[in-house]
N, C-alpha and C positions, 0 to 999 in steps of 0.2 A: 729750196724752200717751197712749201705748199701754201698758196694763198687761199683765204676763204673766198667762196663764190658769192657774189652779190646777188641777193634775192630780188624777185619781182617787186616793183614799187620804188626801187632806188632811182633817183633822178639820172644817174650816169647811164642807165640802160635806155634812156630816151634822148640822149644827146647825139648829135652828129660828131663823130670823132675827128681829130686833127691829124694831118700828115706829120711824120717825124723825119729827122735827118740822121745820117750815119753816126753823128756824135751824141745821139740821145743817151742820157746818163744810164749806165748799167744795162745796155740793150741785150748783150749776150746772156747775162745772168737772168734778165727778165724773161727772155725766150726759154731758157732752160727751166726756169721756175714755172712757166706756163705749161710746158710739156708735163712736168711733174704734177702740177695741179690737175691737168686734164686727165691723166692716167689715174691719179688718186681718187678722182671723182667719177671714174668709169665713163668718161666722155669720149667722143670721137672728134670733137672740135671745141675750141675755146677762144673767145675773143677778149681783147684787153678790157673792154667795158665790164665784162663779167668779173674782173678782179679789180674794179674801181679805177681803171685808167682809161681816160677818153682819148686814146690814140688809135690810129688805123693799123692795127696789128691783130692777126689771128693765126692760129695753128690748127691743122686738121690731120687726122690719121684715119683715112677710110680703109686702110688695109685691115684694121680690126674687124670691120663689118664682114669682110669676106672670109676671115679666119673663123668666124662664128656661124656661117651659113650651114644649113643642113645640106647633105649631098644632093638632094633633088633641087635645091635652090641655086646651086652653082651653075653658072652659065646664063642666068636670067639677066644679069646686069652687064652692060658692055664695058664697064670700066674696071673689071677685075684685072689684077689683084689689088687695085686701089693705090693711093699715094699717101706719103707723109710729107707735109710741106709747111713752110712758114710764108705768110703773105703779109707784106708791109706796104702801106700806102696803096691799097688795092682799090680799083675802080672797075665795075662791071661794064664791059664794052657792049655786049649783047646777050640776050637770052633768046634761045630758039628751041624749036621742037615742040611736040605735043606735051601739054601739061599732064602730069600723072600724080596720083595720090600716094602718099607714104605717111605712115604713122610717126609723127615727129614728137620729140620731147626736148627739154632744155634744162641744163644744170641750174639755171636761175629760176626755173619754174618747175620744181620737182613734183613728182607724183601726178602730173598732168601730161597726157599724150593725146594728140588729135591728128586726124588725117589732114594733110596740107597738100594742095596742088601747086606744083612748081614746074617750070619748063624743063625739058629733057637735057638741054646743054647750056653751058654758061661760058662765055669768053670774057676773060678778066685780065687786066694789066696790073702789074704789081712789081715790087722789088723783093728779092729774097733776103735772107739774113746777112748776106754779104753786099747788099744793095746793088745786086746785078738785076737789070730790068728784064721782065718777061711779059709776053702776052700769050696766054695759052687758052685752049678750049678744053673743057672737061665735060663729061657726060655721066649719066646714071647717078648712082649713090654719091659719088665724089662731087658732082655738080650740085646735088642737093645740099650736101654738108657745106660746101662753099657758099651757096646762096643763103643758107641759114646763118652762118657766121658773118657773112658780109652784111646781112640785115642788122646784126648787132652793132657794127661800126657806123651804121646809118641811123641808129636809134629806133630800130624796128624789131618786133618780136614775132615769133611764129603764131601767136594767138591773134595777131592783127589780121591774119588771113581767114579767120573763122567768120562764119555768118553771125550777124548781130545777136540773134536769139541764142546761139550756142555760147557766145561770149558772155551773155547775160546769165546763162545757166551756170557758168563756171565762176562767176564773180565772187561767190562766197569762198570757194577754194582759193582763188587768187588773193582775196583779202587775208585769209588765214596765213598764206605764204608770207605776205608782206609783214605780218605781225609775228612771224616766227613760230606759228602753230603748225609745224610740219617736221617730221622726223626723217633725217637723211643720214647716210653713213659717210659723209664728207663735211668739211668745214664750210659753214655759210655765215654771212653777215646780213642782218635784216634791217630795213629802213626804219621800222617803228619799234 
């Protein structure tokens, strides 16, 4: 099942999400549906708040990024060929390395892309879909996608990293998104 993606302005996008237990109702189906929703929306990551669930769950597939790079771009990022993973009850342990800019977008904030600076590596503790514990360090594009999706379960959005003047310049577009005045080729639900 493909869920509609929750648009900017929905309260769930600003909530700190809750941990879940292995007996969370329909967890396997929910994860399968999140993958389906992410791919149907042309995303590389999707967090549960983006489908109106305030739980600490997100999925990423950074392999897609590397499949779409031009030949000259291959080898630039240290994390090739990327990963496809489920993160449950995730907590970032540390962020390290030089911050670098990348033009980010978000399924909940369509048609807006901005350069965001993030640290080069992220160490994160989490459990996988089988509730096996992990603490892993990710770099490059994968680290960036993880940080972006992690922000969602912490009630933060990529636009929060922008300078106040830039945010103010985007406010009209953000208001239009929350009112549903945006055309996308995936299902969305709007707060107003």
